[in-house]
C-alpha positions as CSV (number, residue, x, y, z in Angstrom):
1,M,0.0,0.0,0.0
2,L,1.3,3.4,-1.0
3,A,-0.4,6.6,0.0
4,S,0.1,10.2,-1.0
5,I,-1.7,13.5,-0.9
6,V,-2.3,15.1,-4.3
7,E,-4.1,18.4,-4.7
8,G,-5.5,18.1,-1.1
9,K,-6.9,14.5,-1.5
10,V,-5.6,11.1,-0.5
11,Q,-4.4,8.8,-3.3
12,L,-3.8,5.1,-2.6
13,V,-2.2,2.3,-4.6
14,C,-2.2,-1.3,-3.6
15,I,-0.2,-4.1,-5.2
16,V,-0.5,-7.8,-4.3
17,T,2.0,-10.3,-5.7
18,E,0.8,-13.3,-7.7
19,D,1.8,-15.8,-5.0
20,L,-0.4,-14.1,-2.5
21,I,-3.3,-13.9,-4.9
22,G,-3.0,-17.6,-5.4
23,S,-2.1,-18.9,-2.0
24,R,-3.9,-16.4,0.3
25,K,-6.7,-15.3,-2.1
26,L,-5.8,-11.7,-1.5
27,D,-7.2,-9.0,-3.8
28,A,-5.7,-5.6,-4.2
29,G,-9.1,-4.1,-5.1
30,K,-10.8,-5.3,-2.0
31,I,-7.9,-4.2,0.2
32,V,-7.6,-0.7,-1.2
33,G,-11.3,-0.3,-1.1
34,A,-11.3,-1.1,2.7
35,V,-8.4,1.3,3.4
36,A,-10.0,4.0,1.3
37,K,-13.2,3.9,3.5
38,L,-11.0,5.1,6.4
39,V,-10.1,8.3,4.5
40,G,-13.7,8.9,3.3
41,G,-13.3,7.5,-0.2
42,G,-13.5,4.4,-2.3
43,G,-11.8,2.6,-5.1
44,G,-10.9,-0.7,-6.5
45,G,-9.3,-2.5,-9.4
46,R,-7.8,-5.8,-10.3
47,P,-6.5,-8.5,-7.9
48,H,-2.9,-7.5,-8.5
49,I,-3.1,-3.7,-8.6
50,A,-5.8,-1.2,-7.6
51,T,-6.2,2.5,-6.8
52,A,-8.4,4.5,-4.6
53,G,-8.9,8.0,-3.4
54,G,-10.3,9.8,-0.4
55,K,-11.1,13.3,0.9
56,D,-9.9,13.1,4.6
57,I,-6.2,13.7,4.6
58,T,-6.2,13.9,8.4
59,R,-6.7,10.2,8.5
60,I,-4.0,9.1,6.1
61,D,-1.6,7.9,8.9
62,E,-4.4,5.9,10.6
63,A,-5.4,4.3,7.3
64,I,-1.8,3.2,6.6
65,N,-1.5,1.9,10.1
66,Q,-4.7,-0.1,9.7
67,T,-3.6,-1.7,6.5
68,K,-1.9,-4.7,8.2
69,S,-5.1,-5.6,10.2
70,I,-7.2,-5.1,7.0
71,V,-5.0,-7.6,5.1
72,E,-5.1,-10.0,8.0
73,S,-8.9,-9.9,8.0
74,F,-9.0,-10.9,4.4
75,I,-6.5,-13.8,5.0
76,R,-8.8,-15.1,7.8
77,K,-11.9,-15.2,5.4
């Protein structure tokens, strides 16, 4: 997960490697969508790469810090 602030908005990019897509059934689109909700946005994409945006730049650190637990929640499903 990469995050930046562009023109006053949060921009997110999530990449998942092929081995994790296959063995853990992870999906970059689902992960980035869940993280984007934390910054007041949404997004999605393909299983290996996805983008999202949000409006609340004050929550960008929280969103990045929550990424690990979000990924773990998808692994448990």
